[in-house]
Steps between C-alpha positions, in 0.01 A plus 500: 500500500776350291783296633853588397642277234732244642835476327531190292801291567613407154784252461835657420580541135731236353855613433580641160643236264800725424702707742600859443860406572487235226372757251768748607764227462384426147513868401843542658625185327456680169617847607766414761567125471714447810244680719226292336679177595531610863137614519390179329675289764344705780154475339539125450584446866212723615247343261591151619360595842158605361263223398347541156755752379640444152878485483531535124582874498795474741633197310472688170670802655792287617544337158461818297726694738768230487495482120504880466787527751705246303417687178622826655825338612562362150412837341739689730778250429438531125511880515822487700650263244399724210653805674820304568521385137440855375785622718729227369413579140545874549831457680626259234421748220677790667870529426591593855269248668297576811774504760435862595137462602351403168164594362308379808 
């Protein structure tokens, strides 16, 4: 007669060195920078509570998201400035000006 195999009590697996939230924050930092910054902060706080968890991905997500957000703000301001200058140039070249609604 055979005895049933006793379940072995293996030690729990160590935590993954990178969190899924940190990876998601890094991806969002490139695609949607402001969301990536927020997720990076949340991942950084959560990863600080887990021993052995690398915090490099959330830190990278925060930095990349912040730089990309600033770049977007500068790009939007530059586009607005170009549109404003184009309106000024077009209104200056017209004999009647742009008082009646103008080209934009």
